[in-house]
C-alpha positions as CSV (number, residue, x, y, z in Angstrom):
1,M,-21.5,-29.8,-17.0
2,E,-19.6,-32.0,-14.6
3,I,-18.0,-34.9,-16.3
4,R,-19.0,-38.2,-14.6
5,D,-18.1,-41.5,-16.2
6,R,-17.9,-45.0,-14.9
7,Y,-16.4,-48.4,-15.2
8,A,-19.2,-51.0,-14.6
9,P,-17.8,-54.5,-14.8
10,S,-19.7,-57.7,-14.2
11,P,-17.9,-59.7,-11.5
12,T,-18.1,-63.0,-13.5
13,G,-14.4,-63.3,-14.4
14,L,-10.9,-62.0,-13.9
15,Q,-10.1,-58.5,-15.0
16,H,-8.6,-58.5,-18.5
17,I,-7.0,-56.2,-21.0
18,G,-10.2,-55.1,-22.6
19,G,-11.7,-54.2,-19.2
20,L,-8.5,-52.4,-18.2
21,R,-8.5,-50.3,-21.4
22,T,-12.2,-49.3,-20.8
23,A,-11.5,-48.4,-17.1
24,L,-8.3,-46.6,-18.0
25,F,-9.9,-44.4,-20.7
26,N,-12.8,-43.6,-18.4
27,Y,-10.3,-42.7,-15.6
28,L,-8.2,-40.5,-17.9
29,F,-11.2,-38.8,-19.4
30,A,-12.6,-37.9,-16.0
31,R,-9.2,-36.7,-14.8
32,S,-8.6,-34.7,-17.9
33,A,-11.8,-32.7,-17.3
34,G,-11.6,-32.5,-13.5
35,G,-14.6,-34.8,-13.3
36,K,-15.5,-37.9,-11.3
37,F,-14.6,-41.6,-12.1
38,I,-17.1,-44.1,-10.7
39,L,-16.9,-47.8,-10.1
40,R,-20.2,-49.7,-10.2
41,L,-20.6,-53.5,-9.9
42,E,-23.1,-54.9,-12.3
43,D,-23.7,-58.2,-10.5
44,T,-27.2,-59.1,-11.7
45,D,-25.9,-62.3,-13.4
46,R,-26.0,-64.3,-10.2
47,T,-25.4,-67.6,-12.0
48,R,-21.8,-66.6,-12.9
49,F,-21.1,-64.2,-10.0
50,D,-18.3,-65.1,-7.7
51,E,-16.9,-63.1,-4.8
52,Q,-13.4,-64.0,-5.8
53,F,-13.9,-61.9,-9.0
54,V,-14.9,-58.9,-6.8
55,R,-11.7,-59.3,-4.8
56,N,-9.7,-59.6,-8.0
57,L,-11.2,-56.3,-9.3
58,Y,-10.1,-54.4,-6.2
59,D,-6.7,-56.1,-6.0
60,T,-6.1,-55.4,-9.7
61,F,-6.8,-51.7,-9.6
62,A,-4.9,-51.3,-6.3
63,W,-1.9,-52.9,-8.0
64,L,-2.3,-50.7,-11.1
65,G,-2.7,-47.5,-8.9
66,I,-6.0,-46.5,-10.6
67,P,-8.4,-45.1,-8.0
68,W,-12.1,-44.2,-8.3
69,D,-13.9,-41.3,-6.7
70,E,-17.1,-43.2,-5.9
71,G,-17.7,-46.9,-5.6
72,P,-18.8,-49.8,-3.5
73,D,-15.8,-49.8,-1.2
74,I,-15.7,-46.0,-0.5
75,G,-19.3,-44.9,-1.0
76,G,-20.5,-41.7,-2.5
77,P,-23.7,-39.6,-3.1
78,A,-25.2,-42.1,-5.5
79,A,-24.8,-45.2,-3.3
80,P,-25.3,-48.1,-3.3
81,Y,-22.9,-48.9,-6.2
82,V,-23.7,-52.6,-6.4
83,Q,-26.7,-53.5,-8.6
84,S,-27.9,-56.4,-6.4
85,E,-28.5,-53.8,-3.7
86,R,-30.7,-51.6,-6.0
87,F,-33.4,-54.1,-7.0
88,A,-36.3,-52.0,-5.6
89,L,-35.3,-49.2,-7.9
90,Y,-35.4,-51.3,-11.0
91,Q,-38.8,-52.7,-10.1
92,K,-40.1,-49.2,-9.5
93,Y,-38.9,-47.9,-12.8
94,A,-40.0,-50.9,-14.8
95,G,-43.5,-50.5,-13.2
96,D,-43.4,-46.8,-14.2
97,L,-42.9,-47.7,-17.8
98,V,-45.8,-50.1,-17.7
99,V,-48.1,-47.4,-16.3
100,Q,-46.9,-44.9,-18.9
101,G,-47.6,-47.3,-21.7
102,H,-43.9,-47.8,-22.7
103,A,-43.7,-51.4,-21.4
104,Y,-46.1,-54.2,-20.7
105,Y,-46.6,-57.4,-18.7
106,C,-45.8,-60.6,-20.6
107,F,-47.2,-63.9,-19.4
108,C,-45.5,-66.1,-22.0
109,S,-44.0,-69.2,-20.4
110,A,-40.5,-70.5,-21.2
111,E,-42.3,-73.5,-22.9
112,R,-44.2,-71.2,-25.3
113,L,-41.1,-69.3,-26.2
114,D,-39.2,-72.5,-26.8
115,T,-42.1,-73.8,-29.0
116,L,-42.0,-70.5,-31.0
117,R,-38.3,-70.9,-31.6
118,K,-38.7,-74.4,-32.8
119,E,-41.6,-73.6,-35.1
120,R,-39.5,-70.8,-36.7
121,E,-36.6,-73.1,-37.2
122,A,-38.8,-75.7,-38.8
123,A,-40.3,-73.1,-41.1
124,H,-36.8,-71.6,-41.9
125,S,-38.3,-68.3,-40.8
126,S,-36.0,-65.2,-40.7
127,A,-38.0,-63.9,-37.8
128,T,-36.0,-63.6,-34.5
129,G,-36.8,-62.6,-30.9
130,Y,-40.2,-62.2,-29.2
131,D,-43.3,-62.2,-31.3
132,R,-45.0,-59.5,-29.1
133,Y,-47.8,-61.9,-28.3
134,C,-48.7,-60.1,-25.0
135,R,-48.2,-56.6,-26.2
136,S,-51.9,-55.9,-27.0
137,I,-53.3,-57.2,-23.7
138,P,-55.1,-54.3,-22.0
139,L,-53.3,-52.9,-19.0
140,A,-56.3,-53.5,-16.7
141,E,-56.6,-57.1,-17.7
142,A,-52.8,-57.7,-17.3
143,A,-52.9,-56.0,-13.9
144,E,-55.6,-58.4,-12.8
145,R,-53.6,-61.4,-13.9
146,V,-50.6,-60.1,-11.9
147,Q,-52.8,-59.6,-8.8
148,A,-54.0,-63.1,-9.2
149,G,-50.5,-64.4,-9.0
150,A,-49.7,-65.1,-12.6
151,A,-46.0,-65.3,-13.5
152,Y,-44.9,-62.5,-15.6
153,T,-42.0,-60.5,-17.1
154,I,-42.0,-56.8,-18.0
155,R,-41.1,-56.1,-21.7
156,L,-40.2,-52.8,-23.3
157,K,-42.4,-51.6,-26.2
158,I,-40.1,-50.9,-29.0
159,P,-41.7,-48.1,-31.2
160,L,-42.6,-49.8,-34.5
161,G,-41.6,-48.4,-37.9
162,E,-39.3,-45.7,-36.5
163,T,-35.6,-45.0,-36.6
164,T,-33.5,-44.2,-33.6
165,R,-30.8,-41.7,-34.0
166,F,-28.0,-40.7,-31.7
167,R,-24.5,-39.2,-31.9
168,D,-21.3,-41.1,-31.0
169,E,-18.4,-39.0,-29.9
170,L,-16.0,-41.1,-32.0
171,L,-18.2,-42.6,-34.8
172,G,-20.4,-39.6,-35.5
173,D,-24.1,-39.7,-36.3
174,I,-25.7,-43.2,-36.0
175,E,-29.1,-44.3,-37.3
176,W,-30.7,-47.6,-36.4
177,K,-34.0,-48.9,-37.6
178,N,-36.2,-50.0,-34.8
179,D,-37.1,-53.0,-36.8
180,D,-33.5,-54.2,-36.3
181,V,-33.6,-53.7,-32.5
182,N,-34.3,-56.8,-30.4
183,P,-38.2,-57.1,-30.4
184,D,-39.6,-55.9,-27.1
185,P,-36.8,-57.2,-24.8
186,V,-37.4,-58.2,-21.2
187,L,-36.6,-55.5,-18.7
188,L,-37.7,-57.3,-15.5
189,K,-37.4,-61.0,-15.3
190,S,-40.0,-63.3,-13.7
191,D,-37.8,-63.6,-10.6
192,G,-37.9,-59.8,-10.1
193,F,-34.3,-59.5,-11.3
194,P,-33.6,-56.7,-13.8
195,T,-31.9,-57.4,-17.1
196,Y,-28.6,-55.8,-17.9
197,H,-30.3,-53.1,-20.1
198,L,-32.8,-51.9,-17.5
199,A,-30.2,-51.8,-14.7
200,N,-27.6,-50.1,-16.9
201,V,-29.9,-47.3,-18.0
202,V,-31.5,-46.6,-14.6
203,D,-28.1,-46.6,-12.9
204,D,-26.4,-44.3,-15.4
205,H,-29.3,-41.9,-15.1
206,L,-29.5,-41.9,-11.3
207,M,-25.8,-41.7,-10.9
208,G,-25.6,-38.7,-13.2
209,I,-23.3,-40.3,-15.7
210,S,-22.5,-37.7,-18.4
211,H,-20.4,-39.9,-20.7
212,V,-20.4,-43.6,-21.4
213,L,-17.1,-44.8,-22.8
214,R,-17.3,-48.5,-23.7
215,A,-16.1,-51.0,-26.4
216,Q,-17.6,-50.9,-29.8
217,E,-19.1,-54.4,-29.2
218,W,-21.8,-52.5,-27.2
219,L,-22.7,-50.3,-30.1
220,S,-25.6,-52.6,-31.1
221,S,-27.2,-52.2,-27.6
222,T,-27.1,-48.4,-27.7
223,P,-30.3,-47.9,-29.9
224,L,-32.2,-50.0,-27.3
225,H,-30.7,-47.8,-24.5
226,V,-31.6,-44.6,-26.3
227,I,-35.2,-45.9,-26.7
228,M,-35.3,-46.6,-23.0
229,Y,-34.0,-43.2,-22.1
230,R,-36.7,-41.5,-24.2
231,A,-39.4,-43.8,-22.8
232,F,-38.4,-42.6,-19.3
233,G,-38.2,-39.0,-20.5
234,W,-34.6,-38.7,-19.6
235,E,-31.7,-37.2,-21.5
236,H,-29.2,-39.9,-22.4
237,P,-25.5,-39.6,-21.7
238,R,-23.0,-38.9,-24.5
239,F,-21.8,-42.2,-25.9
240,C,-18.3,-43.0,-27.1
241,H,-17.7,-46.5,-28.4
242,L,-14.0,-47.3,-28.2
243,P,-12.2,-49.2,-30.9
244,M,-11.8,-52.9,-30.5
245,V,-8.6,-54.5,-29.2
246,M,-7.4,-57.1,-31.7
247,G,-4.6,-59.6,-31.9
248,Q,-1.9,-59.6,-34.6
249,D,-4.1,-61.8,-36.7
250,G,-6.9,-59.2,-36.8
251,K,-9.2,-61.1,-34.6
252,K,-10.5,-60.0,-31.2
253,L,-7.9,-60.4,-28.5
254,S,-8.3,-63.7,-26.6
255,K,-6.3,-66.3,-24.8
256,R,-5.1,-67.8,-28.0
257,H,-3.0,-64.7,-28.5
258,G,-1.3,-65.0,-25.1
259,A,-1.9,-63.6,-21.7
260,T,-5.1,-61.5,-21.4
261,S,-6.0,-61.4,-17.7
262,I,-4.2,-58.8,-15.6
263,D,-3.3,-61.6,-13.1
264,E,-1.4,-63.4,-15.9
265,F,0.6,-60.3,-16.8
266,R,1.3,-59.8,-13.1
267,R,2.5,-63.4,-12.7
268,L,4.7,-63.1,-15.8
269,G,6.5,-60.2,-14.3
270,Y,5.0,-57.1,-16.0
271,L,5.1,-53.8,-14.1
272,P,1.9,-51.9,-13.7
273,E,3.4,-48.8,-15.2
274,A,4.2,-50.7,-18.4
275,L,0.7,-52.1,-18.7
276,I,-0.9,-48.7,-18.1
277,N,1.5,-46.9,-20.5
278,Y,0.9,-49.4,-23.3
279,V,-2.8,-50.0,-22.8
280,A,-3.4,-46.2,-22.8
281,R,-2.1,-46.2,-26.4
282,L,-4.6,-48.9,-27.6
283,G,-6.8,-46.6,-29.7
284,A,-5.5,-43.2,-28.6
285,S,-2.7,-40.9,-29.5
286,Y,-0.7,-38.5,-27.3
287,E,2.4,-36.4,-28.0
288,E,4.6,-37.3,-31.0
289,G,8.1,-38.5,-30.1
290,T,7.3,-39.4,-26.5
291,D,6.9,-43.0,-25.3
292,M,6.9,-42.9,-21.5
293,Y,4.2,-41.2,-19.4
294,T,3.1,-41.2,-15.8
295,L,-0.6,-41.8,-15.1
296,D,-1.0,-38.1,-14.4
297,A,0.8,-37.1,-17.6
298,L,-1.5,-39.4,-19.6
299,A,-4.6,-37.8,-17.9
300,T,-3.3,-34.3,-18.8
301,R,-3.0,-35.3,-22.5
302,F,-6.0,-37.5,-22.9
303,S,-8.8,-36.2,-25.3
304,L,-11.7,-37.9,-27.0
305,D,-10.7,-36.2,-30.3
306,K,-7.4,-38.1,-30.2
307,L,-9.2,-41.5,-30.3
308,N,-8.8,-43.7,-33.3
309,K,-11.7,-45.3,-35.1
310,A,-9.7,-48.3,-36.4
311,P,-9.2,-51.3,-34.2
312,A,-6.2,-51.3,-31.9
313,I,-3.6,-54.1,-32.4
314,F,-2.2,-55.6,-29.2
315,D,1.5,-56.1,-29.7
316,Y,3.1,-58.3,-27.0
317,K,6.6,-57.4,-28.2
318,K,5.9,-53.7,-27.8
319,L,4.5,-54.3,-24.3
320,E,7.7,-56.3,-23.6
321,W,9.8,-53.3,-24.7
322,Y,7.8,-51.0,-22.4
323,N,8.3,-53.4,-19.5
324,G,12.0,-53.5,-20.1
325,Q,12.2,-49.7,-20.2
326,Y,10.4,-49.4,-16.9
327,I,12.5,-52.0,-15.3
328,R,15.6,-50.1,-16.2
329,M,14.1,-46.9,-14.6
330,K,13.9,-48.6,-11.2
331,S,16.6,-48.1,-8.6
332,D,18.5,-51.1,-7.5
333,E,16.5,-51.3,-4.3
334,E,13.2,-51.0,-6.1
335,L,14.0,-53.7,-8.6
336,A,15.2,-56.0,-5.9
337,A,12.0,-55.5,-3.9
338,L,9.9,-56.1,-7.0
339,S,11.7,-59.3,-8.0
340,L,12.3,-60.7,-4.5
341,P,9.0,-62.6,-4.4
342,Y,10.0,-64.4,-7.7
343,A,13.4,-65.1,-6.3
344,I,11.9,-66.7,-3.2
345,S,9.4,-68.8,-5.2
346,Q,12.1,-70.0,-7.5
347,G,14.2,-71.1,-4.6
348,L,17.1,-68.7,-5.2
349,F,17.9,-68.6,-1.5
350,G,16.8,-72.1,-0.6
351,T,14.0,-74.7,-1.2
352,E,12.0,-74.0,-4.3
353,T,8.3,-73.3,-3.8
354,E,5.3,-73.4,-6.1
355,P,6.4,-71.4,-9.2
356,E,2.9,-70.3,-10.1
357,A,2.6,-68.2,-6.9
358,A,5.2,-65.5,-7.1
359,N,4.6,-64.6,-3.4
360,A,4.5,-68.2,-2.2
361,A,6.2,-68.8,1.2
362,G,9.7,-70.0,0.7
363,T,13.2,-69.5,2.1
364,E,13.8,-65.8,2.8
365,P,17.2,-64.4,2.1
366,T,19.6,-63.9,4.9
367,P,20.8,-60.3,5.5
368,E,24.0,-61.1,3.6
369,Q,22.0,-62.7,0.7
370,R,19.7,-59.7,0.6
371,R,22.7,-57.3,0.3
372,A,24.1,-59.4,-2.5
373,F,20.8,-59.6,-4.3
374,I,20.5,-55.8,-4.3
375,A,24.1,-55.4,-5.3
376,A,23.5,-57.8,-8.3
377,M,20.7,-55.6,-9.8
378,P,23.1,-53.5,-12.0
379,L,24.4,-56.7,-13.5
380,I,21.1,-57.7,-15.0
381,K,19.0,-54.6,-15.2
382,E,19.9,-53.9,-18.9
383,R,19.5,-57.6,-19.8
384,I,15.9,-58.4,-18.7
385,S,12.4,-57.6,-19.8
386,F,10.4,-59.4,-17.0
387,L,10.8,-59.7,-13.2
388,P,11.1,-63.6,-13.1
389,E,14.2,-63.3,-15.2
390,V,16.1,-61.6,-12.3
391,P,16.5,-64.8,-10.2
392,Q,16.9,-66.9,-13.3
393,K,20.0,-64.9,-14.3
394,L,21.4,-64.7,-10.8
395,G,21.3,-68.3,-9.6
396,Y,25.1,-68.8,-9.9
397,L,25.6,-66.1,-7.2
398,F,23.7,-67.9,-4.6
399,S,24.5,-71.6,-5.2
400,E,27.4,-73.4,-6.9
401,P,26.7,-73.8,-10.6
402,P,27.4,-77.2,-12.2
403,I,30.8,-77.4,-13.9
404,P,30.2,-77.3,-17.7
405,A,31.7,-79.6,-20.1
406,A,35.4,-78.9,-20.9
407,T,34.5,-77.7,-24.4
408,E,32.6,-74.8,-22.9
409,F,35.8,-73.4,-21.4
410,I,37.8,-73.5,-24.6
411,P,38.1,-70.2,-26.6
412,K,37.6,-70.2,-30.4
413,K,40.6,-71.8,-32.1
414,G,42.0,-72.9,-28.7
415,D,42.6,-76.3,-27.1
416,L,42.4,-77.8,-23.6
417,P,46.1,-77.4,-22.6
418,R,46.0,-73.7,-23.6
419,T,42.7,-73.2,-21.8
420,I,44.1,-74.5,-18.6
421,E,47.0,-72.1,-18.9
422,L,44.6,-69.2,-19.5
423,L,42.6,-70.1,-16.5
424,Q,45.7,-70.3,-14.3
425,I,46.7,-66.8,-15.5
426,G,43.2,-65.6,-14.8
427,R,43.2,-67.1,-11.3
428,D,46.0,-64.7,-10.3
429,L,43.8,-61.8,-11.2
430,I,40.9,-62.7,-9.0
431,E,42.1,-60.9,-5.9
432,P,42.5,-57.5,-7.6
433,L,39.3,-57.9,-9.6
434,S,37.3,-58.6,-6.4
435,V,38.1,-55.2,-5.0
436,S,38.2,-53.0,-8.1
437,T,35.6,-51.0,-10.0
438,D,34.6,-52.1,-13.5
439,E,36.9,-49.5,-15.0
440,V,39.9,-50.5,-12.9
441,A,39.2,-54.2,-13.4
442,E,39.1,-53.8,-17.1
443,E,42.5,-52.1,-17.1
444,V,43.9,-54.8,-14.9
445,I,42.8,-57.7,-17.2
446,K,43.7,-55.8,-20.4
447,A,47.2,-55.1,-19.1
448,K,47.7,-58.8,-18.2
449,A,46.4,-59.9,-21.6
450,E,48.8,-57.6,-23.4
451,K,51.7,-58.7,-21.2
452,V,51.3,-62.3,-21.9
453,G,50.4,-61.7,-25.6
454,I,46.9,-63.1,-25.7
455,K,43.5,-61.8,-26.7
456,L,41.4,-60.3,-24.0
457,G,38.4,-62.4,-24.9
458,D,40.5,-65.6,-24.8
459,L,41.6,-64.7,-21.3
460,M,38.1,-63.9,-20.0
461,M,36.2,-66.8,-21.5
462,P,37.5,-69.6,-19.3
463,L,37.4,-67.3,-16.3
464,R,33.7,-66.4,-17.0
465,V,32.7,-70.1,-17.4
466,A,34.5,-71.0,-14.2
467,I,32.9,-68.2,-12.1
468,T,29.3,-68.2,-13.6
469,G,29.0,-71.7,-15.1
470,A,28.1,-70.3,-18.5
471,R,29.7,-68.7,-21.6
472,V,26.9,-66.1,-21.6
473,S,26.3,-64.5,-18.2
474,P,26.0,-61.2,-16.3
475,P,29.2,-59.1,-16.2
476,L,32.2,-61.0,-14.9
477,F,33.8,-58.2,-12.9
478,G,30.6,-57.4,-10.9
479,S,30.1,-61.1,-10.3
480,V,33.6,-61.5,-8.9
481,R,33.0,-58.5,-6.6
482,I,29.7,-59.9,-5.2
483,L,31.1,-63.4,-4.8
484,G,34.3,-62.2,-3.2
485,A,37.8,-63.4,-3.7
486,S,37.5,-66.6,-1.6
487,R,34.4,-68.0,-3.4
488,S,35.6,-66.9,-6.8
489,L,39.0,-68.6,-6.3
490,A,37.3,-71.8,-5.1
491,R,35.3,-71.9,-8.3
492,V,38.3,-71.4,-10.5
493,D,40.2,-74.1,-8.6
494,R,37.3,-76.5,-8.9
495,A,37.2,-75.8,-12.7
496,L,41.0,-76.3,-13.0
497,A,40.7,-79.6,-11.2
498,R,38.0,-80.8,-13.6
499,L,39.9,-79.7,-16.7
500,T,43.1,-81.3,-15.5
501,E,41.2,-84.6,-15.1
502,C,40.1,-84.2,-18.7
503,F,43.6,-83.5,-20.0
């Protein structure tokens, strides 16, 4: 049997973590078995449909590097892959169920259904759903009313007094009493549009879907789908309901826990590799003792029998750790290219632009600034977890930092006169430091500290504050090399002038 699974989002919102996890698991499962991964757009909810969400879908998965084998944009043998282009199919199959006696025309108006609901509420009735008022209308009579132009829907006949059984690849054998299934749900609405359930079942069958991997929140819909498959006389696909993704508080992951849309994670400076590597672990296990995987390596190791039944907890701190690890794996050139849009938007090289748009048009770096930006990557690579932190930590290299208060220059147990002396000693070291490797620079400044009988930290503190504008900064030696002797000396002299004024 060829494995064919699918990701079938409704383009009514931005792509989010739950959708990514579903798509990723379907992708990995198909790849692990040499099968096909299919994208289908379930766009029958026209009231909430927006073309921007379709664009967001394509853009998101292009950024993540997760391709599909068949889909709306590339076609395939089961085209079209957009539900709004398949309405004739749904109408045909709904009509077939009516003829076969598994569905019926319903002529109940919205007003009658609203009255029914209100009467039940007034009577404190436990009954829910449709009351099957039109179920017993003879087909011939119903057909005549349809021919006469009566408005109608088509409802599925749920077999009464039976139990629907199916096997879930993760949860095992499932039994569901038909009395607990939504009573005779609508398949085809009065405007000719299919409901989600009809379109979903027809499309999965016609597209040859062998496995349906989806979140456990869809488990309650599965008995209805199985009933529909059996009404059509079709074999249903194998179902696997994935564990829910929860926040640290044990509740379903939502915006109150933090970022959930992939766009937000992108804007915050997460790398696609980090998201994929972390999300792939939400409810699945791989090799013990290994943390970092490529997408291909994940596919090689993915297996349904390694899924967990328990809900997965989304840990933002763990994802941050992954992001930092992948940042450190980048070459200087790669990291510079990834963080450059954030540097431009934050005005690192000139006028600041809108911060919410990482690729906003702004002042591009000059060739000299670009070289310095790349050269600065080793200074911060081990110190950041997100891409926007790169320009935040490197501002002092591209513009003059404000001179801090005099107290910031003074080492522990020191005073202002002694600090001025230390800075004057350090000034004499700028020239050799600007042309030395870290190893040589460290030997130079150590030798000087020993010669004049002062602690290395006391010598470096005022120099660091003068050069970078802060007590805590990227490495001093690399900063001096990038700034050069002339700019570094100018900063030290500026600091000395200010400190002298305070003396």
